Gaussian input, Z-matrix of N, CA and C with variables (Angstrom, degrees):
# hf/3-21g

backbone

0 1
 N
 C     1     B1
 C     2     B2     1     A1
 N     3     B3     2     A2     1     D1
 C     4     B4     3     A3     2     D2
 C     5     B5     4     A4     3     D3
 N     6     B6     5     A5     4     D4
 C     7     B7     6     A6     5     D5
 C     8     B8     7     A7     6     D6
 N     9     B9     8     A8     7     D7
 C    10    B10     9     A9     8     D8
 C    11    B11    10    A10     9     D9
 N    12    B12    11    A11    10    D10
 C    13    B13    12    A12    11    D11
 C    14    B14    13    A13    12    D12
 N    15    B15    14    A14    13    D13
 C    16    B16    15    A15    14    D14
 C    17    B17    16    A16    15    D15
 N    18    B18    17    A17    16    D16
 C    19    B19    18    A18    17    D17
 C    20    B20    19    A19    18    D18
 N    21    B21    20    A20    19    D19
 C    22    B22    21    A21    20    D20
 C    23    B23    22    A22    21    D21
 N    24    B24    23    A23    22    D22
 C    25    B25    24    A24    23    D23
 C    26    B26    25    A25    24    D24
 N    27    B27    26    A26    25    D25
 C    28    B28    27    A27    26    D26
 C    29    B29    28    A28    27    D27
 N    30    B30    29    A29    28    D28
 C    31    B31    30    A30    29    D29
 C    32    B32    31    A31    30    D30
 N    33    B33    32    A32    31    D31
 C    34    B34    33    A33    32    D32
 C    35    B35    34    A34    33    D33
 N    36    B36    35    A35    34    D34
 C    37    B37    36    A36    35    D35
 C    38    B38    37    A37    36    D36
 N    39    B39    38    A38    37    D37
 C    40    B40    39    A39    38    D38
 C    41    B41    40    A40    39    D39
 N    42    B42    41    A41    40    D40
 C    43    B43    42    A42    41    D41
 C    44    B44    43    A43    42    D42
 N    45    B45    44    A44    43    D43
 C    46    B46    45    A45    44    D44
 C    47    B47    46    A46    45    D45
 N    48    B48    47    A47    46    D46
 C    49    B49    48    A48    47    D47
 C    50    B50    49    A49    48    D48
 N    51    B51    50    A50    49    D49
 C    52    B52    51    A51    50    D50
 C    53    B53    52    A52    51    D51
 N    54    B54    53    A53    52    D52
 C    55    B55    54    A54    53    D53
 C    56    B56    55    A55    54    D54
 N    57    B57    56    A56    55    D55
 C    58    B58    57    A57    56    D56
 C    59    B59    58    A58    57    D57
 N    60    B60    59    A59    58    D58
 C    61    B61    60    A60    59    D59
 C    62    B62    61    A61    60    D60
 N    63    B63    62    A62    61    D61
 C    64    B64    63    A63    62    D62
 C    65    B65    64    A64    63    D63
 N    66    B66    65    A65    64    D64
 C    67    B67    66    A66    65    D65
 C    68    B68    67    A67    66    D66
 N    69    B69    68    A68    67    D67
 C    70    B70    69    A69    68    D68
 C    71    B71    70    A70    69    D69
 N    72    B72    71    A71    70    D70
 C    73    B73    72    A72    71    D71
 C    74    B74    73    A73    72    D72
 N    75    B75    74    A74    73    D73
 C    76    B76    75    A75    74    D74
 C    77    B77    76    A76    75    D75
 N    78    B78    77    A77    76    D76
 C    79    B79    78    A78    77    D77
 C    80    B80    79    A79    78    D78
 N    81    B81    80    A80    79    D79
 C    82    B82    81    A81    80    D80
 C    83    B83    82    A82    81    D81
 N    84    B84    83    A83    82    D82
 C    85    B85    84    A84    83    D83
 C    86    B86    85    A85    84    D84
 N    87    B87    86    A86    85    D85
 C    88    B88    87    A87    86    D86
 C    89    B89    88    A88    87    D87
 N    90    B90    89    A89    88    D88
 C    91    B91    90    A90    89    D89
 C    92    B92    91    A91    90    D90
 N    93    B93    92    A92    91    D91
 C    94    B94    93    A93    92    D92
 C    95    B95    94    A94    93    D93
 N    96    B96    95    A95    94    D94
 C    97    B97    96    A96    95    D95
 C    98    B98    97    A97    96    D96
 N    99    B99    98    A98    97    D97
 C   100   B100    99    A99    98    D98
 C   101   B101   100   A100    99    D99
 N   102   B102   101   A101   100   D100
 C   103   B103   102   A102   101   D101
 C   104   B104   103   A103   102   D102
 N   105   B105   104   A104   103   D103
 C   106   B106   105   A105   104   D104
 C   107   B107   106   A106   105   D105
 N   108   B108   107   A107   106   D106
 C   109   B109   108   A108   107   D107
 C   110   B110   109   A109   108   D108
 N   111   B111   110   A110   109   D109
 C   112   B112   111   A111   110   D110
 C   113   B113   112   A112   111   D111
 N   114   B114   113   A113   112   D112
 C   115   B115   114   A114   113   D113
 C   116   B116   115   A115   114   D114
 N   117   B117   116   A116   115   D115
 C   118   B118   117   A117   116   D116
 C   119   B119   118   A118   117   D117
 N   120   B120   119   A119   118   D118
 C   121   B121   120   A120   119   D119
 C   122   B122   121   A121   120   D120
 N   123   B123   122   A122   121   D121
 C   124   B124   123   A123   122   D122
 C   125   B125   124   A124   123   D123
 N   126   B126   125   A125   124   D124
 C   127   B127   126   A126   125   D125
 C   128   B128   127   A127   126   D126
 N   129   B129   128   A128   127   D127
 C   130   B130   129   A129   128   D128
 C   131   B131   130   A130   129   D129
 N   132   B132   131   A131   130   D130
 C   133   B133   132   A132   131   D131
 C   134   B134   133   A133   132   D132
 N   135   B135   134   A134   133   D133
 C   136   B136   135   A135   134   D134
 C   137   B137   136   A136   135   D135
 N   138   B138   137   A137   136   D136
 C   139   B139   138   A138   137   D137
 C   140   B140   139   A139   138   D138
 N   141   B141   140   A140   139   D139
 C   142   B142   141   A141   140   D140
 C   143   B143   142   A142   141   D141
 N   144   B144   143   A143   142   D142
 C   145   B145   144   A144   143   D143
 C   146   B146   145   A145   144   D144
 N   147   B147   146   A146   145   D145
 C   148   B148   147   A147   146   D146
 C   149   B149   148   A148   147   D147
 N   150   B150   149   A149   148   D148
 C   151   B151   150   A150   149   D149
 C   152   B152   151   A151   150   D150
 N   153   B153   152   A152   151   D151
 C   154   B154   153   A153   152   D152
 C   155   B155   154   A154   153   D153
 N   156   B156   155   A155   154   D154
 C   157   B157   156   A156   155   D155
 C   158   B158   157   A157   156   D156
 N   159   B159   158   A158   157   D157
 C   160   B160   159   A159   158   D158
 C   161   B161   160   A160   159   D159
 N   162   B162   161   A161   160   D160
 C   163   B163   162   A162   161   D161
 C   164   B164   163   A163   162   D162
 N   165   B165   164   A164   163   D163
 C   166   B166   165   A165   164   D164
 C   167   B167   166   A166   165   D165
 N   168   B168   167   A167   166   D166
 C   169   B169   168   A168   167   D167
 C   170   B170   169   A169   168   D168
 N   171   B171   170   A170   169   D169
 C   172   B172   171   A171   170   D170
 C   173   B173   172   A172   171   D171
 N   174   B174   173   A173   172   D172
 C   175   B175   174   A174   173   D173
 C   176   B176   175   A175   174   D174
 N   177   B177   176   A176   175   D175
 C   178   B178   177   A177   176   D176
 C   179   B179   178   A178   177   D177
 N   180   B180   179   A179   178   D178
 C   181   B181   180   A180   179   D179
 C   182   B182   181   A181   180   D180
 N   183   B183   182   A182   181   D181
 C   184   B184   183   A183   182   D182
 C   185   B185   184   A184   183   D183
 N   186   B186   185   A185   184   D184
 C   187   B187   186   A186   185   D185
 C   188   B188   187   A187   186   D186
 N   189   B189   188   A188   187   D187
 C   190   B190   189   A189   188   D188
 C   191   B191   190   A190   189   D189
 N   192   B192   191   A191   190   D190
 C   193   B193   192   A192   191   D191
 C   194   B194   193   A193   192   D192
 N   195   B195   194   A194   193   D193
 C   196   B196   195   A195   194   D194
 C   197   B197   196   A196   195   D195
 N   198   B198   197   A197   196   D196
 C   199   B199   198   A198   197   D197
 C   200   B200   199   A199   198   D198

   B1=1.4952
   B2=1.5464
   B3=1.3207
   B4=1.4719
   B5=1.4348
   B6=1.3531
   B7=1.4242
   B8=1.4690
   B9=1.3085
   B10=1.5677
   B11=1.5790
   B12=1.2841
   B13=1.4396
   B14=1.5427
   B15=1.3151
   B16=1.5181
   B17=1.5087
   B18=1.4515
   B19=1.4933
   B20=1.4949
   B21=1.3748
   B22=1.4497
   B23=1.4696
   B24=1.2826
   B25=1.4709
   B26=1.5272
   B27=1.3357
   B28=1.3644
   B29=1.6175
   B30=1.3111
   B31=1.4667
   B32=1.5517
   B33=1.3161
   B34=1.4321
   B35=1.5696
   B36=1.3067
   B37=1.4641
   B38=1.5142
   B39=1.3151
   B40=1.4884
   B41=1.5517
   B42=1.2587
   B43=1.5267
   B44=1.5014
   B45=1.3665
   B46=1.4964
   B47=1.4975
   B48=1.3312
   B49=1.5201
   B50=1.5819
   B51=1.3140
   B52=1.3968
   B53=1.6214
   B54=1.3015
   B55=1.4082
   B56=1.6069
   B57=1.3693
   B58=1.4432
   B59=1.3879
   B60=1.4461
   B61=1.4960
   B62=1.4294
   B63=1.4227
   B64=1.5089
   B65=1.4289
   B66=1.2860
   B67=1.5497
   B68=1.4906
   B69=1.2885
   B70=1.4907
   B71=1.5946
   B72=1.3224
   B73=1.4150
   B74=1.5333
   B75=1.2833
   B76=1.4692
   B77=1.5329
   B78=1.2488
   B79=1.4651
   B80=1.4773
   B81=1.3492
   B82=1.4912
   B83=1.5086
   B84=1.3007
   B85=1.4711
   B86=1.5025
   B87=1.4211
   B88=1.4050
   B89=1.5547
   B90=1.2662
   B91=1.4554
   B92=1.5555
   B93=1.3426
   B94=1.3764
   B95=1.5759
   B96=1.4251
   B97=1.4645
   B98=1.5138
   B99=1.3749
   B100=1.4352
   B101=1.5062
   B102=1.3195
   B103=1.4433
   B104=1.4453
   B105=1.3209
   B106=1.4648
   B107=1.5489
   B108=1.3269
   B109=1.4908
   B110=1.5490
   B111=1.2420
   B112=1.5519
   B113=1.5017
   B114=1.3416
   B115=1.4317
   B116=1.5171
   B117=1.3661
   B118=1.4029
   B119=1.6668
   B120=1.2932
   B121=1.3862
   B122=1.4940
   B123=1.3332
   B124=1.4727
   B125=1.5217
   B126=1.3895
   B127=1.4678
   B128=1.4872
   B129=1.2553
   B130=1.4721
   B131=1.4418
   B132=1.4609
   B133=1.4146
   B134=1.5279
   B135=1.2995
   B136=1.4250
   B137=1.6253
   B138=1.3213
   B139=1.4554
   B140=1.5401
   B141=1.3838
   B142=1.5498
   B143=1.4529
   B144=1.3438
   B145=1.6032
   B146=1.4535
   B147=1.2413
   B148=1.4202
   B149=1.4606
   B150=1.3099
   B151=1.4798
   B152=1.5758
   B153=1.1962
   B154=1.4622
   B155=1.5857
   B156=1.3401
   B157=1.5064
   B158=1.5810
   B159=1.3422
   B160=1.4788
   B161=1.5649
   B162=1.2496
   B163=1.4451
   B164=1.5657
   B165=1.2373
   B166=1.4412
   B167=1.5525
   B168=1.3381
   B169=1.4759
   B170=1.5019
   B171=1.3563
   B172=1.5037
   B173=1.4753
   B174=1.3166
   B175=1.4367
   B176=1.5313
   B177=1.2918
   B178=1.4989
   B179=1.5398
   B180=1.3051
   B181=1.4426
   B182=1.5106
   B183=1.3525
   B184=1.3519
   B185=1.5424
   B186=1.2827
   B187=1.4108
   B188=1.4689
   B189=1.3310
   B190=1.4599
   B191=1.4567
   B192=1.3236
   B193=1.4807
   B194=1.5972
   B195=1.3321
   B196=1.4852
   B197=1.5399
   B198=1.3445
   B199=1.3499
   B200=1.4840
   A1=109.40
   A2=114.05
   A3=119.91
   A4=117.32
   A5=119.39
   A6=127.51
   A7=110.85
   A8=112.74
   A9=119.66
   A10=108.78
   A11=116.96
   A12=118.50
   A13=112.47
   A14=110.59
   A15=115.72
   A16=113.69
   A17=110.23
   A18=114.56
   A19=111.02
   A20=118.64
   A21=114.63
   A22=114.83
   A23=121.82
   A24=120.57
   A25=114.18
   A26=115.92
   A27=121.86
   A28=116.12
   A29=113.15
   A30=116.78
   A31=107.43
   A32=120.89
   A33=121.40
   A34=113.34
   A35=116.95
   A36=121.34
   A37=113.13
   A38=116.76
   A39=120.14
   A40=105.92
   A41=122.12
   A42=123.72
   A43=109.11
   A44=119.20
   A45=120.55
   A46=107.08
   A47=117.53
   A48=120.97
   A49=109.80
   A50=117.21
   A51=116.58
   A52=107.33
   A53=115.80
   A54=121.10
   A55=112.83
   A56=111.30
   A57=117.13
   A58=116.49
   A59=116.08
   A60=120.99
   A61=112.64
   A62=114.24
   A63=117.98
   A64=108.61
   A65=118.52
   A66=121.82
   A67=107.94
   A68=119.36
   A69=124.06
   A70=111.46
   A71=119.25
   A72=123.05
   A73=112.68
   A74=111.63
   A75=120.84
   A76=111.30
   A77=115.83
   A78=116.46
   A79=115.54
   A80=112.66
   A81=120.02
   A82=110.81
   A83=115.59
   A84=116.92
   A85=117.59
   A86=115.62
   A87=118.91
   A88=107.01
   A89=118.18
   A90=119.21
   A91=111.81
   A92=119.60
   A93=123.18
   A94=109.78
   A95=113.13
   A96=115.78
   A97=111.63
   A98=116.01
   A99=122.75
   A100=112.97
   A101=117.16
   A102=121.23
   A103=113.99
   A104=116.74
   A105=120.63
   A106=109.91
   A107=114.18
   A108=121.21
   A109=110.90
   A110=115.48
   A111=119.73
   A112=109.78
   A113=119.72
   A114=124.83
   A115=113.89
   A116=111.59
   A117=119.63
   A118=109.59
   A119=117.13
   A120=123.63
   A121=113.36
   A122=117.57
   A123=121.19
   A124=110.99
   A125=116.15
   A126=119.52
   A127=109.54
   A128=118.93
   A129=123.17
   A130=114.75
   A131=117.97
   A132=119.00
   A133=111.44
   A134=115.13
   A135=120.62
   A136=113.04
   A137=114.99
   A138=117.99
   A139=106.86
   A140=111.81
   A141=119.39
   A142=105.94
   A143=109.63
   A144=113.19
   A145=109.70
   A146=122.98
   A147=124.45
   A148=114.84
   A149=120.15
   A150=127.25
   A151=111.33
   A152=122.90
   A153=128.54
   A154=111.80
   A155=113.75
   A156=120.68
   A157=110.88
   A158=116.03
   A159=120.87
   A160=106.66
   A161=120.02
   A162=123.79
   A163=109.04
   A164=116.58
   A165=119.60
   A166=107.85
   A167=115.26
   A168=120.09
   A169=110.82
   A170=118.68
   A171=120.69
   A172=110.34
   A173=118.73
   A174=124.98
   A175=113.44
   A176=110.21
   A177=112.91
   A178=115.45
   A179=114.87
   A180=120.55
   A181=113.24
   A182=116.38
   A183=119.59
   A184=116.55
   A185=117.74
   A186=122.55
   A187=113.21
   A188=115.24
   A189=119.43
   A190=117.07
   A191=117.83
   A192=123.39
   A193=109.72
   A194=113.06
   A195=116.69
   A196=111.12
   A197=124.08
   A198=126.52
   A199=113.15
   D1=-45.00
   D2=177.81
   D3=-61.14
   D4=-31.92
   D5=175.69
   D6=-64.10
   D7=-46.03
   D8=-179.81
   D9=-64.84
   D10=-41.19
   D11=178.64
   D12=-66.50
   D13=-41.52
   D14=178.51
   D15=-56.91
   D16=-45.87
   D17=-179.74
   D18=-63.33
   D19=-41.05
   D20=-177.56
   D21=-75.55
   D22=-18.13
   D23=-178.86
   D24=-105.53
   D25=-8.15
   D26=-178.46
   D27=-55.94
   D28=-40.30
   D29=-177.88
   D30=-68.58
   D31=-29.66
   D32=-179.65
   D33=-86.05
   D34=-18.02
   D35=-175.41
   D36=-67.04
   D37=-34.50
   D38=-177.59
   D39=-70.26
   D40=-47.43
   D41=-179.95
   D42=-64.78
   D43=-36.93
   D44=-178.40
   D45=-69.68
   D46=-39.85
   D47=178.40
   D48=-66.01
   D49=-35.42
   D50=-175.58
   D51=-70.89
   D52=-43.06
   D53=178.14
   D54=-56.09
   D55=-52.22
   D56=176.12
   D57=-55.76
   D58=-43.03
   D59=177.24
   D60=-56.03
   D61=-45.10
   D62=-178.04
   D63=-66.14
   D64=-46.27
   D65=-173.43
   D66=-64.64
   D67=-43.99
   D68=-173.67
   D69=-91.84
   D70=-3.46
   D71=-179.09
   D72=54.74
   D73=52.47
   D74=179.29
   D75=-128.68
   D76=158.74
   D77=174.91
   D78=-65.42
   D79=142.43
   D80=-178.72
   D81=-61.57
   D82=-36.94
   D83=177.69
   D84=-59.62
   D85=-40.34
   D86=179.86
   D87=-72.41
   D88=-39.79
   D89=180.00
   D90=-65.77
   D91=-42.83
   D92=177.24
   D93=-55.87
   D94=-46.02
   D95=-179.22
   D96=-58.71
   D97=-51.20
   D98=179.73
   D99=-57.61
   D100=-41.52
   D101=175.80
   D102=-59.08
   D103=-47.46
   D104=-175.83
   D105=-66.20
   D106=-34.97
   D107=175.87
   D108=-63.26
   D109=-46.37
   D110=-178.32
   D111=-71.76
   D112=-39.18
   D113=175.48
   D114=-57.14
   D115=-45.90
   D116=-177.37
   D117=-69.94
   D118=-42.79
   D119=172.74
   D120=-54.82
   D121=-49.78
   D122=-177.13
   D123=-68.07
   D124=-34.62
   D125=-171.52
   D126=-71.47
   D127=-27.79
   D128=-172.50
   D129=-53.50
   D130=-37.01
   D131=-178.87
   D132=-126.92
   D133=14.04
   D134=-178.91
   D135=-65.04
   D136=135.48
   D137=177.91
   D138=-104.14
   D139=-35.45
   D140=172.35
   D141=-111.08
   D142=127.28
   D143=-174.48
   D144=-113.60
   D145=2.30
   D146=-178.91
   D147=-57.45
   D148=-35.93
   D149=-170.70
   D150=-107.40
   D151=11.18
   D152=-176.82
   D153=-57.06
   D154=-44.30
   D155=176.60
   D156=-58.17
   D157=-47.24
   D158=-178.01
   D159=-66.43
   D160=-43.43
   D161=-177.05
   D162=-69.20
   D163=-35.56
   D164=179.69
   D165=-68.53
   D166=-49.03
   D167=179.63
   D168=-56.47
   D169=-39.66
   D170=178.41
   D171=-63.11
   D172=-45.25
   D173=179.86
   D174=-58.72
   D175=-47.36
   D176=179.18
   D177=-63.30
   D178=-36.94
   D179=174.43
   D180=-63.28
   D181=-40.66
   D182=173.24
   D183=-64.02
   D184=-38.21
   D185=177.19
   D186=-67.00
   D187=-41.29
   D188=173.68
   D189=-65.69
   D190=-31.59
   D191=176.52
   D192=-65.81
   D193=-37.88
   D194=-176.51
   D195=-70.25
   D196=-18.36
   D197=178.01
   D198=-82.30

């Protein structure tokens, strides 16, 4: 299931990471890594997958704010 989710959100993950990196003034590489970690974590037990990208973005921003 996670592979299916990853394939469907992969095209949006780069643009989401770019937006977060600009907003948070962080490198895109770091944001992309965090985004993929969060997406994978959320996808493991997700029943509804439609909003995983939004939730992953939110979690990445929270993690970056804590640093």
